[in-house]
C-alpha positions in Angstrom: 0.1 0.3 0.2 2.4 2.6 -1.2 5.3 1.2 0.9 8.4 -0.3 -0.9 9.4 -3.3 1.0 11.6 -6.4 0.2 9.7 -9.4 -1.7 8.2 -11.8 0.6 10.3 -14.8 -0.2 14.2 -15.1 -0.7 13.6 -16.7 -4.1 11.5 -13.9 -5.2 14.7 -11.7 -5.3 15.8 -13.2 -8.6 17.0 -11.5 -11.7 14.0 -11.8 -14.5 14.9 -11.9 -18.3 13.1 -9.3 -20.8 11.9 -11.3 -23.5 13.3 -9.7 -26.7 10.1 -9.3 -28.1 9.4 -7.2 -25.2 12.1 -5.0 -25.1 10.9 -2.5 -28.1 7.7 -1.5 -26.0 9.2 -1.4 -22.9 11.6 1.2 -24.1 8.8 3.1 -26.0 6.9 3.0 -22.3 10.4 4.6 -20.4 10.6 7.4 -22.6 7.2 8.4 -22.1 7.8 7.9 -18.2 10.8 6.5 -17.0 12.9 9.7 -17.3 10.2 11.2 -14.6 10.8 8.9 -12.0 12.4 5.5 -11.3 9.6 3.5 -12.4 8.3 2.8 -15.8 4.8 2.2 -15.7 3.0 5.7 -13.8 -0.6 6.2 -13.5 -2.2 9.8 -14.3 -0.8 11.4 -11.5 2.8 10.4 -12.1 2.7 7.9 -9.3 4.1 4.3 -9.7 1.0 1.7 -9.0 1.0 0.7 -5.4 -1.9 -1.5 -5.4 -2.8 -4.3 -7.9 -6.8 -3.5 -7.1 -5.7 -0.3 -9.0 -3.8 -1.8 -11.7 -7.2 -4.4 -12.3 -9.7 -1.7 -12.4 -8.4 1.5 -14.2 -6.3 -0.8 -16.5 -6.5 -4.5 -16.7 -10.3 -4.8 -16.8 -10.3 -2.1 -19.6 -7.8 -4.0 -21.5 -9.3 -6.9 -21.8 -12.7 -6.0 -22.7 -10.8 -3.9 -25.6 -9.4 -7.1 -26.9 -12.4 -9.3 -26.5 -10.4 -11.7 -24.0 -12.6 -13.0 -21.4 -11.6 -11.3 -17.8 -9.2 -13.2 -16.0 -6.8 -12.2 -12.9 -3.2 -10.6 -13.6 -2.0 -13.3 -11.1 -3.8 -16.0 -14.1 -1.1 -14.4 -16.2 2.0 -16.2 -14.7 0.5 -19.6 -15.1 -0.1 -18.3 -18.6 3.1 -17.7 -19.3 4.5 -21.1 -17.4 2.2 -23.2 -19.3 2.9 -21.8 -22.9 6.7 -21.7 -22.4 6.5 -25.3 -21.0 4.2 -26.2 -23.9 6.6 -24.9 -26.1 9.5 -26.8 -24.8 10.9 -23.9 -23.0 14.0 -25.0 -21.1 12.5 -25.9 -17.1 15.0 -24.6 -15.1 14.9 -21.2 -16.8 10.9 -21.3 -16.5 11.2 -22.5 -13.1 13.6 -19.4 -12.2 11.4 -17.0 -14.0 8.8 -18.2 -11.7 10.8 -17.8 -8.7 10.5 -21.3 -7.6 13.2 -22.9 -5.7 13.9 -25.6 -7.9 12.2 -27.1 -11.2 10.6 -29.9 -9.5 7.6 -27.3 -8.1 7.6 -26.3 -11.8 7.4 -29.6 -13.2 5.1 -30.9 -10.3 2.6 -27.9 -11.0 2.8 -27.5 -15.4 3.8 -30.8 -16.7 0.3 -32.0 -17.0 0.0 -29.3 -19.7 3.4 -30.2 -21.7 2.3 -31.4 -25.4 3.2 -35.1 -25.2 2.3 -36.4 -28.9 4.1 -36.8 -31.6 7.5 -36.2 -30.0 9.7 -39.0 -31.3 11.1 -40.2 -28.3 15.1 -41.4 -27.6 16.0 -40.0 -30.8 19.9 -39.4 -30.3 20.0 -43.2 -30.2 19.9 -44.1 -34.1 22.7 -42.0 -34.2 24.7 -44.7 -32.0 
């Protein structure tokens, strides 16, 4: 509620990769707001967002409606990210790190059920032996 503190868990203190396709959008946003303050995203009063409810009510719901997407919580996008990455065979250790999981076993336990398994040739490296 407007107070800057450390994250709630030790694993939450980590470096998050910026995906290459997002970088131009963040750079454009930074040109608009980053030079004014140390935050990239600011509200209409040039203040940082300190309450998820305000983001949800002022931006998120409108964005989903504009994109004709059924309402879902912002937190659900975390699950969408993980699922899409795993479905597309992204490195599980990288996904686990991005989510802040203590290890890949937690990530696999939560998301392995979403991994596409059909049509994948197994042990193809054995053909080279």
